[in-house]
N, C-alpha and C positions, 0 to 999 in steps of 0.2 A: 565403797560398797560395804554393807554390813550383811549379816546372815540372820535367819530366823532365831537362832539360839541367842544372839546378842540382842535382837529386838525384843525377845521375850524376857530375857534376864540381863539388862544392861550392865550390871556390875561385873559380869563375867568377862566383858571385853577388856577390862583393865588387868585381869589376872591371867587369862589364858592366851598363849601364843597362837596366832592364826595368820595365815596369808592366803591370798587368792591364787589358786592354781587351776580351778575348773570353771565350767559354765553352769551357772545356777539361775533358777531351779532346773532340774532335769525334767523332761516332759513326762506326763502321764498320758496313756492311750488305751482306749477300749479295744480289746482283742475280739472284734466282732466275728471275723472269719474263723479264727481258732475256736471261739465259743460255739459257733454254729456247728462246727465239725465235731465237737465233743458234747454238745448238749448243755451248754451253760450260757445263761443270758446276761451275766454281769461280771465278766472276766476282764481284768485290767492288768496293765504293766507299768511299772516305774522304771524309766529308761535311763539308768545310770551307765549304760553303755555309751551314752552320748555326753558324759560328764566332761570330756575334753577332746579337742581336735588333735591334741598332741599325743596323749595316751589316756584313754578313758577307763571306765569300769569303777568298781567300788573302792579301790585303793586311793583314788584321788582325794576323797573326803578325809581319810585318815592322814594322808601325807600333808594336807594343808595345816594341820596342827603340829605334827612331829617335825617336819622340815622347817617350819617357823620357829620351833623351839631350838633346833640345831643352829639355825642362823642367829637367833637371839644370843646364843651362847658362843658364837664365833667358831663353830666346829666346821671343819672342811672335809671330814671323812665320816661316812655312815657305814655300818656293817649290818647285814641281815641275812636270813636263811630261807631255804625252800628247796623244792625239788629242782631237778635240772631244767624243767620247763616252767618254772615259777612265774606266774603273772605278777605276783607281788614284787619279786625281785626286779623284774623288768620295769614295772611301774615306778619303783623306788629309784632305780638307776636313771630312767628317763627324766623324771621330774627333778631329781636332785641335780642333774647335770645342767638344768636351766638356771640353777642358783649358784653354780660354781662349787658344788659339793660332789665329791667322788664317792662311789659306792663300792664296797667289797662284798661279794656274794659268796657264801658258803653253801654249796649245792650238794644234795644227796640224789641217789638213784631213784627213777621212777620209770614206768613203762614208756617206751619210745613211741612217739607219733610225729607226724609232720609239724604239729604245733610246737612240740618240744624243741625240734631242730631250729625252727624259726626263732623262738625266744632266745635260744643260746646265741645265735648269730646277731640278734638285736641287742642282747646284753653287751656283746663286744662293741657293736656299733656305737652305743651310747656311753662307752668308756668304763664299763665295770671292771674291777679287778676280780677275776673269777678263780675260785678255788673248788676243786672237787673233793668231797669227803666220802669215801666208800664206807665208813662206819663212824660211830659216835665219837670214839677216841680220836680219830683223824679230824673230825669236825672241831673238837675242843682244841686240838693242836693248831689247826688252821686259824681259829678265832684268836688264840693267844698270839700267833704270829702277826695278825692284823694289828692288834693293840700295841705290840712291841715296835712295829715299823712306823705306825702312824701316831702313836702316843695318845692324842686327844681324838677320840672316836665316839660318834653318837650311835648308840645301840637301838635298832628297830627290830622288835620281835617278829617272828614269822607271821605273815599276814597283816602286819602293822597294827596288831590288836593289843597295844598297850592301853591303859586306862585313858591316857591323853588322846591317843590316835582314834580310839573307838568313839569318842565324843563326836567325831564327824558324823556318826550315824544317829546319835541323839538329835543333832541338828537336822539330819535327813528326815527324821519323823516329824519334826516341827515344820519342815518345809512341806511335807505331805499334808499335814494338817491345814496349812494355808491354802493349798490347792483344793482341799475339800471345802473349806469355807468359801472359796471363790466359785464353787459350783463346777469345778472341772471333773470331779468324780465323786461318788458317794463314799462315805467313811467305810473302809474295808472292815469286814468282820474277820477276814483271814488274810494274813500276809505270809507268803512262802518265800524263803531265801535260802541260799546255800549256807551250810555250816561247816566251816573248816577251822580257822583260827579263832572263831567265836565273836569277833569284834562287831561284825555287821549285825548279827542276831541280838547280841547283848545291847548294842546301841539302840536298835529299833525298839526293843522291849522298854528300855528306860525312857526313850523319846516319846513313845506312845503313851506311857504313864504320865509323863509331864504335860503332854498335849491334851490330856483328858480323853483320849480315845480308848474305846473298849476293845480294840483290835487284838486278836490272838496271833502272835508271831510264831510261826512253825519253821524251825531249822531243819533242812535236809542234810543229813550227815554225809560229807564227801571225804572225810579224813578218818584216820584210825580212832577207835573209841577212846583210847586213853587221852587223846588230844581234845576231844569234844565232850568230855564228862559233864553232866548237868551241874554238878557241884562247881565246876570251873566256870561255867556260864553264869551261875548265880554270883560267884565271886567277882567276876569281871563287871557285871552290871552293878553290883553294890560298891565296887571300887570307884566306878565312874560317878555314881550317885554321891559318894563321899567327897570326891574331888570337886564336883559342882557345888556342893553345899559349903565346902571350905572357902570358895571364892565368892559365894553369895548366900548369906545365911537366910535369905528369904525363900530359897529353894528348900522344899521339905526334905527331911531325912527319910528317903525311901529305902525299904529293905525288901529285897526279893527272896523267895523261898523256892524249893524244888517244885512246888505245886504250880509255879509260874512258868516253868520251862516245858516247851513242847518240841520234841525232836522225833523226826522219822528216820529210822535206821536201816530201812529196807532197800535202799537204792545205792548203797555204797559200792558194792561190787567186790568187796573182800581185800582190796588193795588200792592205795592212793594212786590216782591216775589211770586205773584200769578202765578200759572201754567196756560199756555194758550195752546189751541189745536194747533194753528199755530206754536208755539214754539216747541211743542212736535214733530210735523211732521218734522220740520226742523232738530231737534236733530236726529231723526230716519233716515232721508235721508243722513245726513252727516256721520253717523256711518255706514250706509249700503254701501255707495259709496266710502268713503275715509278712514273709520276706525278712524276717529278723534272724540273725545268726546267733546260734548257741554253740557250745563246745562240749567236749567229752568229759572233762574232769569235774566241773562244778555245775554249770547252768543246764546242761542236758539232763543230768540226774535230778536236778531240782525241779525242772519242768515235768519229768517223768513222774515224780512223786505227787506233784500238783494234779496232774491228769488222772492218776490213780485215785486221789482223794475225790475228784469230781465224779469219777465213774462209780465210786462206792457210796456216794451220797446224792442220789438224784433229787431228793427232797430239797436240796440246797441250791438248785440250779439258778435261782434268782438272787442268791446271797452275794453281796459285793465281796469279791475275792481278787487279791492283788498278787501278782508275781513280780518280785523285785529283781530286775535284771542287772547282774554285777559284772558282766564281761566287757572287755574293751571293745568299742565299736569303731575306733579310728583305724583306717586302713594304712598299714605300715609296709605293704607289699612293695611299694615304690622304693623303699630304702633297701630291701632285700635284693632287688634287681641288680644292684651294683655292689652289694656288700655281703656276699655269701661265701667267702673263702674260710671254710671251717678250719683249715690248717693253721690259722692265726689264733685259734683258741688254744688253751693249754693242752698239751699232748695227752694228758690223762682223760680227756673228753673226746678224743678223736673217734673212739669206738661208737659214739653216738651217731656217726655218720657212715657207718659201714654200709647201711642201706640207705639210698637216697629217697627220703620220703617227702621232703618239702619240695614244692613245685619249682622253686628257684634253683634247686640243685640238679634237676633233671635235664637231660640233654634236650635242647630245643630242636 
């Protein structure tokens, strides 16, 4: 199998590491029922929640490049970072385990939810080496310890948003372009996606440019502002463009500026992982109308921002608008049924289970 990126720019296949981990292309779907409920006639979804039956969501596209790079280099350990309920850390652990690569997770505090507890239990199930870092200094010490113990370690940044990993979303935009050309949906004038570690947004910006689409990509900030600065989005997009041009001189030298970056800051909630009422309402509306599951940290807030955009721009009710769904849609509840002994986690994380929030922990 090849991918749209390599079909469009064949020279890249020789230079860029890549391996198949997901199911491509992910479907596009018109949100007729949601659109009717909110007064929009041309609302669509790109369902990256269905990117893998093993563990889906947006991280799969990034891991196809980074884990291929690790395997090419013969590395058997990866290290990455995130909150205690990190989807990225779980996705990395799950998919790396398929390749015989172990993952060390350096985890920081975030608000507790049932989803956080479930992800911690699944991290252990898939074999992560888990370290809790109550502060930055502890995180640095834990990271140094991982390198000392395992010596040859592949570093994966938070969210998998390296220049190499984020090329997965350049490919995603080219995949969307092919679906537009096949008549599956109109070319979106607006794409809304979650903005955390920046890779999804920056990759879509670059991919849309390379695909010749005039789509405006709007990132909905779900992480601290220092992580999601517009300058860093520009830097990542330009780093990806330079990497692609390095491997294929026929790819134009693209340069993004701050004028190309569109970010909605209004739905963050003041703290990473904090549940917001607007997000909750968006989750409930999506479930009620389309039966599609969102969550509190990323996708609920992103949908809330998109619904606010629709409500504030009634003249655009027929404008093709696409929500890019980045949450894992694979059901892992069956794994938790028999693997929910939280006492097997490191002792410094047992406080996360003082209150039994996850359904697998509650008395039957």
